[in-house]
N, C-alpha and C positions, 0 to 999 in steps of 0.2 A: 973594700970589703962589703960595704953596703950595697954597691951595685951588683956584686957577685951574688949576694943573697936574693936580690930582686930578680936577677936573671934565673937563678935556680927555682925560685917560687913560680915564675912564669912557665918554666920548662915542666915543672911538676904538674901545674894546673893543666897545661896542654896535654900532657901524657894521660892524666886522669880523664880529661874530656874525650881524648881519642879512645881510651880503653872502655869508657862508658858507652860511647856511641858504637863501639865494635861488638858489644854484647847485647843479646836480647833473650828474654825468657818466654817460653811457651807454657801456659797454664794447662792443667789436665782437662779443663773445660773448653779448650781452644785448639784450633789448628792454625798454622801460619804458612804464608807464601813469601818466599824471599825473592825480591825483584832486583834486577840490575839494569839500570837505564831503561826501566819500563818493561823489561822482559822477565818472564818467570824463569828463575834459575834453580830453585829448590822448593820443596814442600816439606814442612815439619808437622807431623801428626802425633808425635810422642812428646810428652811434657819434658822440659829440661832447659838447660842454659846453652845457648848457641852463639856462634860468632858470625859477624858480617863485616864487609868492608865499609868503613865509614864513608859517608857522602855518596859513594858509588852505588851502594846497595841500600834498600829500604825493605821494611817488613809490614805485611798487612795480616791482621788477625780475623779469624772467622769462628763463630760459635759452633762447637761440636755436640752440644746437647740436643735433646729432642725438643723441637719447636712446635707451636700450635698455630694452625690456620683456622680461625673461627669466623663464621659469617655474621655480619652485623644484622642483617634482615633475612627472614625466611625467603627461600627461593621458590618460585612457582613452577611446577612441572605438570605435564598432562599424562594421564594413565591410558591404558588400552581402551578404556570405556569413554575416552574423550572428556574425562572429568579432571578438574584442577585440584592439585594438592599443594599445600605449603610445607616446605621441608627446611628444617633448621639442622645444620650439620657442622662438624669440625673435623680437621685433618691433623694427624700427628706426623711430623716429618723431621729428617735430620740430614746434614751434609755428610756424605760418605766418600766423595771424590772431590776434594777441594779444588784441584787443578781444573777439572772439567766444569765445576761450579763457576769458577772465575771466567773461564773461556765462554761458557754458554750465556750467563746472565751478568757478566762483569762483576760477580760477587755481590750483586745488589739483592738484598733479601726481599725488597718490595717486588722486584721483577719475578723472583722465584715464587713468591706467594701468588702473584697474578697468574703465572703459568700453571701452578698446581690447581688453583681455583677453576681455571678454564677446563683443565683436564677432568677434574672430578665432576664439574657441572655437566660436561658433555657425556661422560659415562653414565651419570645419573639420569639424564634425559633418555638415554637408550634403554636403561633398565626399567625405569618407570613407564616408558611407552609400551613395554611388552607385558605389563602386569596390570591387574585390576586394583581397585581401591582397597579391597580387603587384603590382597596379597602384600601391598606396599605398607599398609598400616600395621598388620600383625603377622600375616601368614608366612611371608618369605623375607622378613626384615633382616635377619642375620645373614641370609644368603646374599641379599643385595649389597650389604656392607662389605662382605668379603670380595665379591666380584668387583666392586668399585675400587677397593684397595689394590687388587691385582692389576686392574687396568691402569689406574693412576700411577702405580709403581713402574710399569713398563715405560711410560713417558717420562717419569721423574728421573729415571736412570740416565736419560739423555742429557740432563742438566746437572748430573753428579749428586743427586739427592735420593733418599729412600723414603717411601711412604710407609710409615710404621702401622698406621691404623686410620680407618675412616669410620666415623660414628654418626648415626642419625639421632640427634637429640630429641627431635620432635617432628611428627608427621601429622599435620592437621588438614582438615577440609575447610575450604571457604564457607562462610556462613550459609550461602544459598545451597551449596552442595550438602552441607551437614544436615540441614533440615530435611532435604529429600532423602538422604541416606537413613536418617533416624526414623522417618515415616515408613520407609520400606522395611527397615529392621523391625519396627513395631508391628507392622502387618504380618511379617513372617513369624514373629514370636507368637502372635495371636493365633495364626493358622496352626502352628505346631501345638500350642496349648489346647486348641479345640480338637485337634486330632488325637492328642493324648487323652483328653476327657472322653471322647467318643470310644476310643479303644478301651479305656478303663470301665466305662459304663457297660460295654459289650461283655467284657470279661466278668464284671460283677454279676450281670444277668446270667451268664453261663454258669458261674459258681453257684448262684442261688438256685437255678434250675437243677443242677446236679445234686445240691444239698436236699432239695425237695424230693427228688427221685430216690435218693438214698434213704430219706426219712420214710417215704412210703414203703420202700422195700423192707426196711427194718421193722416198721409197724406190722406189715403183712406177715413177715416171718415170725414176729413175736405173737401175733394173734393166732397164727397156725399152730405154733408150739403150745400156746395156752389152751387152745381147743383140744389139741392132742392130749395134753396132760389132764384137762378136765374130763375128756372122754375116758381116759384110762382110770381116773379116780371114780367116775360114775360107774364104770364097769366093775371096779373092785368093790365099791359100795353095794352095788346090786348083787354081786356074788356073796358078800357078807350077809346082806339081808336075806338072800335066798337060803344060805346055809342056816341062818338063825330060824327062818320060817320052817325049814324042814325039821329042826330039832325041837322047837317049841312054838307051834303056831299061835297059841293063846298069848304067850309072852310077847311075841312079835306084834300081835294086834294091840296088846296093852301099851307097848312101847311107842307104837305109831300114834296111838290116841294121845298119849302124854305129849308127844311132840306137837300134835295138832292143837292141844289145849294151850301149850306154851306160846305158840305163834298167834293163836286167836285172842288170848287174853293178855298179850304183852302191853298193850296200851289201854289205859282205863277209859279212854274215850271211844274205844271200839264198841260196836253194837252188832249182836247176832239176832236175827229173826228166825227162830227155830222152835219147833214144838218140843216141849219138855220130854216127851216120850221118844224123841228122835234117837236114832242109833248113835248119833254123835255123843250123846250124854250117857252112854251105856255105863261107863266106868265111874261117872260122877254120881249117877243115881243108885248104883248098886255096887259100892266099893267092896262089901263083904264077898260078893260073888266073884269080883275080880281077884280078891285075895285067895279065895278058895281055889279059883282056877289056877292061880300061880302055884299054890301048894300041890 
């Protein structure tokens, strides 16, 4: 009885071992290749529980998530102006054909990274070599990244991977080039500033000249209108005086004399050198006569 129990226990253990080795699980973050005697017999890309022949078959897993290829040190490239730039970039990629990935690079992620780095580096040299420093630094940066992604993706498909994105983290100039570029930029900014100042001064002078011209025109028009109004007033006053003289010559003479007295004696400091019997003092010397005349 004891021997039978031992045998049953061994049989159960063997069955459990066989069933365990016959099952394998593929996670949703993975893909798997099923091998039989070293040959690829199946590819599992969907998550789940699968069976395999123990001992005769084995499974190898591959990451299906988006992976990152990041440069450790900035790469040096030459622009169309024969100037060096330092570029720091990274690549986002993932395995899309695990069978081709295994055949091309033996499923070695390090080999795949090297292949992608070489492809991106080559396309980047071509793009930077056709552009100026300004274009690679800011002018066409987005376009360069998209072109590099497309070119790298063409080669990446040959090894069963897809290039999701290529990004330039930083594009710098070497120290010697930076100083030269900064000096040139400073000179250009000064030239533009001087040009703007000259243009502004010319416009200001033009505005001032136009304002002075308008001022002279306005003053001339105002003076002309004032002279016209004064002439009309003098004409009306002369007409009134003439009408008054015709109606009462003596009263007109008397009124004009009073006006002359008012203007002559307005300031106490004024001095007149005249004979007392002068015609000017006619109405002062003989007011009764003036009153009688008025009556």
